[in-house]
VEXSE-511294 format. One record per atom (N, C-alpha, C): x, y, z; residue number from 1; residue in one letter. Coordinates in nm, 4 decimals. Layout:
VEXSE-511294
<xx = X	yy = Y	zz = Z	nr = NUM	rest = A>
...
***
This chain:
VEXSE-511294
<xx = -3.6132	yy = -1.2585	zz = 0.5456	nr = 1	rest = M>
<xx = -3.6680	yy = -1.1879	zz = 0.6586	nr = 1	rest = M>
<xx = -3.6321	yy = -1.2589	zz = 0.7888	nr = 1	rest = M>
<xx = -3.6468	yy = -1.3896	zz = 0.7908	nr = 2	rest = I>
<xx = -3.6108	yy = -1.4654	zz = 0.9102	nr = 2	rest = I>
<xx = -3.4589	yy = -1.4598	zz = 0.9302	nr = 2	rest = I>
<xx = -3.3866	yy = -1.4690	zz = 0.8201	nr = 3	rest = F>
<xx = -3.2406	yy = -1.4626	zz = 0.8264	nr = 3	rest = F>
<xx = -3.1938	yy = -1.3273	zz = 0.8810	nr = 3	rest = F>
<xx = -3.2619	yy = -1.2221	zz = 0.8424	nr = 4	rest = E>
<xx = -3.2275	yy = -1.0885	zz = 0.8909	nr = 4	rest = E>
<xx = -3.2499	yy = -1.0780	zz = 1.0415	nr = 4	rest = E>
<xx = -3.3556	yy = -1.1380	zz = 1.0909	nr = 5	rest = V>
<xx = -3.3826	yy = -1.1373	zz = 1.2350	nr = 5	rest = V>
<xx = -3.2730	yy = -1.2134	zz = 1.3083	nr = 5	rest = V>
<xx = -3.2311	yy = -1.3280	zz = 1.2531	nr = 6	rest = L>
<xx = -3.1236	yy = -1.4048	zz = 1.3154	nr = 6	rest = L>
<xx = -2.9928	yy = -1.3259	zz = 1.3172	nr = 6	rest = L>
<xx = -2.9634	yy = -1.2568	zz = 1.2081	nr = 7	rest = L>
<xx = -2.8428	yy = -1.1742	zz = 1.2045	nr = 7	rest = L>
<xx = -2.8502	yy = -1.0592	zz = 1.3045	nr = 7	rest = L>
<xx = -2.9668	yy = -0.9999	zz = 1.3198	nr = 8	rest = N>
<xx = -2.9842	yy = -0.8926	zz = 1.4188	nr = 8	rest = N>
<xx = -2.9639	yy = -0.9441	zz = 1.5601	nr = 8	rest = N>
<xx = -3.0103	yy = -1.0653	zz = 1.5869	nr = 9	rest = I>
<xx = -2.9917	yy = -1.1236	zz = 1.7204	nr = 9	rest = I>
<xx = -2.8433	yy = -1.1495	zz = 1.7454	nr = 9	rest = I>
<xx = -2.7731	yy = -1.1993	zz = 1.6444	nr = 10	rest = I>
<xx = -2.6309	yy = -1.2274	zz = 1.6598	nr = 10	rest = I>
<xx = -2.5509	yy = -1.0971	zz = 1.6725	nr = 10	rest = I>
<xx = -2.5892	yy = -0.9953	zz = 1.5996	nr = 11	rest = A>
<xx = -2.5138	yy = -0.8701	zz = 1.5970	nr = 11	rest = A>
<xx = -2.5437	yy = -0.7797	zz = 1.7150	nr = 11	rest = A>
<xx = -2.6517	yy = -0.8012	zz = 1.7864	nr = 12	rest = A>
<xx = -2.6923	yy = -0.7107	zz = 1.8949	nr = 12	rest = A>
<xx = -2.5845	yy = -0.6951	zz = 2.0020	nr = 12	rest = A>
<xx = -2.5222	yy = -0.8032	zz = 2.0539	nr = 13	rest = P>
<xx = -2.4184	yy = -0.7823	zz = 2.1570	nr = 13	rest = P>
<xx = -2.2990	yy = -0.7023	zz = 2.1048	nr = 13	rest = P>
<xx = -2.2620	yy = -0.7265	zz = 1.9792	nr = 14	rest = F>
<xx = -2.1493	yy = -0.6527	zz = 1.9232	nr = 14	rest = F>
<xx = -2.1826	yy = -0.5057	zz = 1.9069	nr = 14	rest = F>
<xx = -2.3032	yy = -0.4765	zz = 1.8620	nr = 15	rest = L>
<xx = -2.3442	yy = -0.3367	zz = 1.8481	nr = 15	rest = L>
<xx = -2.3486	yy = -0.2671	zz = 1.9832	nr = 15	rest = L>
<xx = -2.3884	yy = -0.3396	zz = 2.0880	nr = 16	rest = F>
<xx = -2.3895	yy = -0.2824	zz = 2.2216	nr = 16	rest = F>
<xx = -2.2476	yy = -0.2504	zz = 2.2674	nr = 16	rest = F>
<xx = -2.1533	yy = -0.3418	zz = 2.2411	nr = 17	rest = L>
<xx = -2.0143	yy = -0.3171	zz = 2.2792	nr = 17	rest = L>
<xx = -1.9542	yy = -0.2018	zz = 2.2005	nr = 17	rest = L>
<xx = -1.9849	yy = -0.1951	zz = 2.0712	nr = 18	rest = F>
<xx = -1.9310	yy = -0.0870	zz = 1.9895	nr = 18	rest = F>
<xx = -1.9911	yy = 0.0483	zz = 2.0258	nr = 18	rest = F>
<xx = -2.1123	yy = 0.0495	zz = 2.0775	nr = 19	rest = S>
<xx = -2.1729	yy = 0.1771	zz = 2.1166	nr = 19	rest = S>
<xx = -2.1063	yy = 0.2338	zz = 2.2408	nr = 19	rest = S>
<xx = -2.0366	yy = 0.1494	zz = 2.3192	nr = 20	rest = A>
<xx = -1.9677	yy = 0.1969	zz = 2.4389	nr = 20	rest = A>
<xx = -1.8351	yy = 0.2651	zz = 2.4062	nr = 20	rest = A>
<xx = -1.7841	yy = 0.2462	zz = 2.2851	nr = 21	rest = I>
<xx = -1.6577	yy = 0.3083	zz = 2.2444	nr = 21	rest = I>
<xx = -1.6840	yy = 0.4558	zz = 2.2160	nr = 21	rest = I>
<xx = -1.6001	yy = 0.5435	zz = 2.2727	nr = 22	rest = P>
<xx = -1.6237	yy = 0.6869	zz = 2.2487	nr = 22	rest = P>
<xx = -1.5985	yy = 0.7238	zz = 2.1022	nr = 22	rest = P>
<xx = -1.6637	yy = 0.8298	zz = 2.0606	nr = 23	rest = E>
<xx = -1.6522	yy = 0.8756	zz = 1.9226	nr = 23	rest = E>
<xx = -1.5191	yy = 0.9474	zz = 1.9028	nr = 23	rest = E>
<xx = -1.4558	yy = 0.9229	zz = 1.7890	nr = 24	rest = I>
<xx = -1.3269	yy = 0.9843	zz = 1.7574	nr = 24	rest = I>
<xx = -1.3484	yy = 1.0879	zz = 1.6482	nr = 24	rest = I>
<xx = -1.2963	yy = 1.2075	zz = 1.6699	nr = 25	rest = N>
<xx = -1.3074	yy = 1.3139	zz = 1.5715	nr = 25	rest = N>
<xx = -1.1685	yy = 1.3492	zz = 1.5191	nr = 25	rest = N>
<xx = -1.1572	yy = 1.3590	zz = 1.3885	nr = 26	rest = F>
<xx = -1.0330	yy = 1.4002	zz = 1.3254	nr = 26	rest = F>
<xx = -1.0506	yy = 1.5408	zz = 1.2701	nr = 26	rest = F>
<xx = -0.9590	yy = 1.6275	zz = 1.3059	nr = 27	rest = N>
<xx = -0.9598	yy = 1.7628	zz = 1.2522	nr = 27	rest = N>
<xx = -0.8387	yy = 1.7798	zz = 1.1620	nr = 27	rest = N>
<xx = -0.8625	yy = 1.7978	zz = 1.0348	nr = 28	rest = I>
<xx = -0.7551	yy = 1.8163	zz = 0.9383	nr = 28	rest = I>
<xx = -0.7505	yy = 1.9643	zz = 0.9031	nr = 28	rest = I>
<xx = -0.6325	yy = 2.0269	zz = 0.9198	nr = 29	rest = P>
<xx = -0.6243	yy = 2.1687	zz = 0.8877	nr = 29	rest = P>
<xx = -0.6444	yy = 2.1940	zz = 0.7384	nr = 29	rest = P>
<xx = -0.6942	yy = 2.3121	zz = 0.7075	nr = 30	rest = A>
<xx = -0.7264	yy = 2.3455	zz = 0.5690	nr = 30	rest = A>
<xx = -0.6009	yy = 2.3632	zz = 0.4836	nr = 30	rest = A>
<xx = -0.4881	yy = 2.3980	zz = 0.5447	nr = 31	rest = N>
<xx = -0.3671	yy = 2.4242	zz = 0.4672	nr = 31	rest = N>
<xx = -0.2722	yy = 2.3040	zz = 0.4677	nr = 31	rest = N>
<xx = -0.3243	yy = 2.1836	zz = 0.4785	nr = 32	rest = I>
<xx = -0.2392	yy = 2.0643	zz = 0.4820	nr = 32	rest = I>
<xx = -0.1632	yy = 2.0475	zz = 0.3509	nr = 32	rest = I>
<xx = -0.2237	yy = 2.0844	zz = 0.2394	nr = 33	rest = G>
<xx = -0.1558	yy = 2.0734	zz = 0.1104	nr = 33	rest = G>
<xx = -0.0338	yy = 2.1631	zz = 0.1033	nr = 33	rest = G>
<xx = -0.0462	yy = 2.2835	zz = 0.1550	nr = 34	rest = L>
<xx = 0.0666	yy = 2.3766	zz = 0.1558	nr = 34	rest = L>
<xx = 0.1782	yy = 2.3252	zz = 0.2453	nr = 34	rest = L>
<xx = 0.1427	yy = 2.2679	zz = 0.3587	nr = 35	rest = Q>
<xx = 0.2438	yy = 2.2136	zz = 0.4495	nr = 35	rest = Q>
<xx = 0.3162	yy = 2.0951	zz = 0.3868	nr = 35	rest = Q>
<xx = 0.2436	yy = 2.0063	zz = 0.3197	nr = 36	rest = L>
<xx = 0.3068	yy = 1.8935	zz = 0.2525	nr = 36	rest = L>
<xx = 0.3959	yy = 1.9404	zz = 0.1379	nr = 36	rest = L>
<xx = 0.3512	yy = 2.0405	zz = 0.0661	nr = 37	rest = N>
<xx = 0.4324	yy = 2.0964	zz = -0.0416	nr = 37	rest = N>
<xx = 0.5627	yy = 2.1537	zz = 0.0135	nr = 37	rest = N>
<xx = 0.5559	yy = 2.2252	zz = 0.1231	nr = 38	rest = N>
<xx = 0.6770	yy = 2.2794	zz = 0.1851	nr = 38	rest = N>
<xx = 0.7693	yy = 2.1680	zz = 0.2334	nr = 38	rest = N>
<xx = 0.7113	yy = 2.0595	zz = 0.2848	nr = 39	rest = L>
<xx = 0.7923	yy = 1.9463	zz = 0.3290	nr = 39	rest = L>
<xx = 0.8660	yy = 1.8842	zz = 0.2116	nr = 39	rest = L>
<xx = 0.7971	yy = 1.8627	zz = 0.0991	nr = 40	rest = F>
<xx = 0.8619	yy = 1.8049	zz = -0.0177	nr = 40	rest = F>
<xx = 0.9686	yy = 1.8970	zz = -0.0749	nr = 40	rest = F>
<xx = 0.9444	yy = 2.0266	zz = -0.0717	nr = 41	rest = L>
<xx = 1.0451	yy = 2.1210	zz = -0.1197	nr = 41	rest = L>
<xx = 1.1693	yy = 2.1179	zz = -0.0314	nr = 41	rest = L>
<xx = 1.1509	yy = 2.1025	zz = 0.0995	nr = 42	rest = M>
<xx = 1.2639	yy = 2.0933	zz = 0.1905	nr = 42	rest = M>
<xx = 1.3423	yy = 1.9644	zz = 0.1646	nr = 42	rest = M>
<xx = 1.2703	yy = 1.8523	zz = 0.1445	nr = 43	rest = L>
<xx = 1.3381	yy = 1.7258	zz = 0.1147	nr = 43	rest = L>
<xx = 1.4139	yy = 1.7336	zz = -0.0164	nr = 43	rest = L>
<xx = 1.3570	yy = 1.8012	zz = -0.1127	nr = 44	rest = K>
<xx = 1.4228	yy = 1.8179	zz = -0.2428	nr = 44	rest = K>
<xx = 1.5535	yy = 1.8966	zz = -0.2276	nr = 44	rest = K>
<xx = 1.5580	yy = 1.9858	zz = -0.1331	nr = 45	rest = Y>
<xx = 1.6785	yy = 2.0646	zz = -0.1107	nr = 45	rest = Y>
<xx = 1.7904	yy = 1.9778	zz = -0.0531	nr = 45	rest = Y>
<xx = 1.7547	yy = 1.8841	zz = 0.0373	nr = 46	rest = F>
<xx = 1.8560	yy = 1.8036	zz = 0.1052	nr = 46	rest = F>
<xx = 1.8903	yy = 1.6735	zz = 0.0330	nr = 46	rest = F>
<xx = 1.7969	yy = 1.6143	zz = -0.0394	nr = 47	rest = I>
<xx = 1.8190	yy = 1.4848	zz = -0.1036	nr = 47	rest = I>
<xx = 1.8238	yy = 1.5051	zz = -0.2547	nr = 47	rest = I>
<xx = 1.9286	yy = 1.4566	zz = -0.3195	nr = 48	rest = P>
<xx = 1.9360	yy = 1.4685	zz = -0.4656	nr = 48	rest = P>
<xx = 1.8443	yy = 1.3647	zz = -0.5327	nr = 48	rest = P>
<xx = 1.7218	yy = 1.4037	zz = -0.5617	nr = 49	rest = F>
<xx = 1.6230	yy = 1.3087	zz = -0.6110	nr = 49	rest = F>
<xx = 1.6594	yy = 1.2505	zz = -0.7472	nr = 49	rest = F>
<xx = 1.7317	yy = 1.3255	zz = -0.8289	nr = 50	rest = S>
<xx = 1.7691	yy = 1.2703	zz = -0.9594	nr = 50	rest = S>
<xx = 1.8591	yy = 1.1481	zz = -0.9413	nr = 50	rest = S>
<xx = 1.9505	yy = 1.1536	zz = -0.8449	nr = 51	rest = T>
<xx = 2.0374	yy = 1.0398	zz = -0.8170	nr = 51	rest = T>
<xx = 1.9590	yy = 0.9260	zz = -0.7548	nr = 51	rest = T>
<xx = 1.8697	yy = 0.9580	zz = -0.6632	nr = 52	rest = V>
<xx = 1.7884	yy = 0.8549	zz = -0.5976	nr = 52	rest = V>
<xx = 1.7008	yy = 0.7839	zz = -0.7004	nr = 52	rest = V>
<xx = 1.6421	yy = 0.8582	zz = -0.7921	nr = 53	rest = I>
<xx = 1.5560	yy = 0.7979	zz = -0.8947	nr = 53	rest = I>
<xx = 1.6391	yy = 0.7075	zz = -0.9856	nr = 53	rest = I>
<xx = 1.7603	yy = 0.7489	zz = -1.0191	nr = 54	rest = Q>
<xx = 1.8460	yy = 0.6646	zz = -1.1030	nr = 54	rest = Q>
<xx = 1.8838	yy = 0.5359	zz = -1.0310	nr = 54	rest = Q>
<xx = 1.9153	yy = 0.5446	zz = -0.9036	nr = 55	rest = I>
<xx = 1.9509	yy = 0.4251	zz = -0.8264	nr = 55	rest = I>
<xx = 1.8310	yy = 0.3315	zz = -0.8157	nr = 55	rest = I>
<xx = 1.7136	yy = 0.3852	zz = -0.7858	nr = 56	rest = L>
<xx = 1.5944	yy = 0.3016	zz = -0.7755	nr = 56	rest = L>
<xx = 1.5567	yy = 0.2396	zz = -0.9091	nr = 56	rest = L>
<xx = 1.5730	yy = 0.3139	zz = -1.0176	nr = 57	rest = S>
<xx = 1.5433	yy = 0.2604	zz = -1.1509	nr = 57	rest = S>
<xx = 1.6370	yy = 0.1463	zz = -1.1851	nr = 57	rest = S>
<xx = 1.7643	yy = 0.1615	zz = -1.1548	nr = 58	rest = L>
<xx = 1.8609	yy = 0.0557	zz = -1.1811	nr = 58	rest = L>
<xx = 1.8297	yy = -0.0684	zz = -1.0982	nr = 58	rest = L>
<xx = 1.7968	yy = -0.0490	zz = -0.9724	nr = 59	rest = S>
<xx = 1.7610	yy = -0.1612	zz = -0.8863	nr = 59	rest = S>
<xx = 1.6359	yy = -0.2321	zz = -0.9380	nr = 59	rest = S>
<xx = 1.5375	yy = -0.1553	zz = -0.9810	nr = 60	rest = F>
<xx = 1.4145	yy = -0.2118	zz = -1.0368	nr = 60	rest = F>
<xx = 1.4429	yy = -0.2906	zz = -1.1644	nr = 60	rest = F>
<xx = 1.5289	yy = -0.2352	zz = -1.2501	nr = 61	rest = A>
<xx = 1.5624	yy = -0.3030	zz = -1.3756	nr = 61	rest = A>
<xx = 1.6364	yy = -0.4338	zz = -1.3497	nr = 61	rest = A>
<xx = 1.7295	yy = -0.4343	zz = -1.2552	nr = 62	rest = I>
<xx = 1.8037	yy = -0.5568	zz = -1.2232	nr = 62	rest = I>
<xx = 1.7106	yy = -0.6629	zz = -1.1659	nr = 62	rest = I>
<xx = 1.6206	yy = -0.6225	zz = -1.0782	nr = 63	rest = T>
<xx = 1.5252	yy = -0.7177	zz = -1.0202	nr = 63	rest = T>
<xx = 1.4351	yy = -0.7757	zz = -1.1281	nr = 63	rest = T>
<xx = 1.3839	yy = -0.6914	zz = -1.2169	nr = 64	rest = N>
<xx = 1.2989	yy = -0.7415	zz = -1.3250	nr = 64	rest = N>
<xx = 1.3758	yy = -0.8329	zz = -1.4180	nr = 64	rest = N>
<xx = 1.5014	yy = -0.8002	zz = -1.4470	nr = 65	rest = W>
<xx = 1.5819	yy = -0.8853	zz = -1.5330	nr = 65	rest = W>
<xx = 1.6009	yy = -1.0229	zz = -1.4697	nr = 65	rest = W>
<xx = 1.6270	yy = -1.0273	zz = -1.3403	nr = 66	rest = R>
<xx = 1.6439	yy = -1.1566	zz = -1.2722	nr = 66	rest = R>
<xx = 1.5160	yy = -1.2384	zz = -1.2771	nr = 66	rest = R>
<xx = 1.4019	yy = -1.1740	zz = -1.2582	nr = 67	rest = I>
<xx = 1.2739	yy = -1.2453	zz = -1.2620	nr = 67	rest = I>
<xx = 1.2485	yy = -1.3007	zz = -1.4013	nr = 67	rest = I>
<xx = 1.2677	yy = -1.2181	zz = -1.5030	nr = 68	rest = I>
<xx = 1.2443	yy = -1.2625	zz = -1.6412	nr = 68	rest = I>
<xx = 1.3426	yy = -1.3734	zz = -1.6784	nr = 68	rest = I>
<xx = 1.4684	yy = -1.3605	zz = -1.6384	nr = 69	rest = W>
<xx = 1.5684	yy = -1.4623	zz = -1.6693	nr = 69	rest = W>
<xx = 1.5332	yy = -1.5956	zz = -1.6018	nr = 69	rest = W>
<xx = 1.4897	yy = -1.5905	zz = -1.4758	nr = 70	rest = N>
<xx = 1.4524	yy = -1.7129	zz = -1.4060	nr = 70	rest = N>
<xx = 1.3292	yy = -1.7785	zz = -1.4685	nr = 70	rest = N>
<xx = 1.2337	yy = -1.6989	zz = -1.5125	nr = 71	rest = I>
<xx = 1.1160	yy = -1.7551	zz = -1.5800	nr = 71	rest = I>
<xx = 1.1574	yy = -1.8210	zz = -1.7112	nr = 71	rest = I>
<xx = 1.2443	yy = -1.7546	zz = -1.7872	nr = 72	rest = A>
<xx = 1.2909	yy = -1.8122	zz = -1.9141	nr = 72	rest = A>
<xx = 1.3668	yy = -1.9420	zz = -1.8891	nr = 72	rest = A>
<xx = 1.4521	yy = -1.9455	zz = -1.7880	nr = 73	rest = N>
<xx = 1.5242	yy = -2.0681	zz = -1.7551	nr = 73	rest = N>
<xx = 1.4293	yy = -2.1797	zz = -1.7128	nr = 73	rest = N>
<xx = 1.3287	yy = -2.1461	zz = -1.6366	nr = 74	rest = R>
<xx = 1.2312	yy = -2.2454	zz = -1.5911	nr = 74	rest = R>
<xx = 1.1559	yy = -2.3045	zz = -1.7106	nr = 74	rest = R>
<xx = 1.1180	yy = -2.2188	zz = -1.8038	nr = 75	rest = I>
<xx = 1.0473	yy = -2.2673	zz = -1.9247	nr = 75	rest = I>
<xx = 1.1422	yy = -2.3517	zz = -2.0087	nr = 75	rest = I>
<xx = 1.2672	yy = -2.3068	zz = -2.0237	nr = 76	rest = W>
<xx = 1.3654	yy = -2.3818	zz = -2.1038	nr = 76	rest = W>
<xx = 1.3904	yy = -2.5201	zz = -2.0426	nr = 76	rest = W>
<xx = 1.4015	yy = -2.5272	zz = -1.9097	nr = 77	rest = D>
<xx = 1.4223	yy = -2.6560	zz = -1.8437	nr = 77	rest = D>
<xx = 1.3007	yy = -2.7467	zz = -1.8532	nr = 77	rest = D>
<xx = 1.1834	yy = -2.6893	zz = -1.8674	nr = 78	rest = A>
<xx = 1.0612	yy = -2.7696	zz = -1.8756	nr = 78	rest = A>
<xx = 1.0375	yy = -2.8263	zz = -2.0150	nr = 78	rest = A>
<xx = 1.1073	yy = -2.7742	zz = -2.1154	nr = 79	rest = L>
<xx = 1.0898	yy = -2.8251	zz = -2.2512	nr = 79	rest = L>
<xx = 1.1466	yy = -2.9671	zz = -2.2600	nr = 79	rest = L>
<xx = 1.0756	yy = -3.0577	zz = -2.3252	nr = 80	rest = P>
<xx = 1.1190	yy = -3.1983	zz = -2.3246	nr = 80	rest = P>
<xx = 1.2379	yy = -3.2278	zz = -2.4143	nr = 80	rest = P>
<xx = 1.2658	yy = -3.1472	zz = -2.5145	nr = 81	rest = F>
<xx = 1.3708	yy = -3.1789	zz = -2.6093	nr = 81	rest = F>
<xx = 1.5054	yy = -3.1153	zz = -2.5746	nr = 81	rest = F>
<xx = 1.5175	yy = -3.0521	zz = -2.4587	nr = 82	rest = T>
<xx = 1.6465	yy = -2.9899	zz = -2.4227	nr = 82	rest = T>
<xx = 1.7206	yy = -3.0726	zz = -2.3227	nr = 82	rest = T>
***
């Protein structure tokens, strides 16, 4: 209870400053899903996603292989009998 009073005293100036900030309202249109769907369909028309996915998958696989190989090398070098 005493701690709560101390926190209220400390927080009072900040709450006063924050109350001076005007309120922000966001209006999201109801058909935002349809608009995003149309955007993705347009991107699909211009960008060959099957090729992009293959390139990203290959890049991901190479990166993972390098990480696993470096971990294996680190463990192999740490073994005392090698």
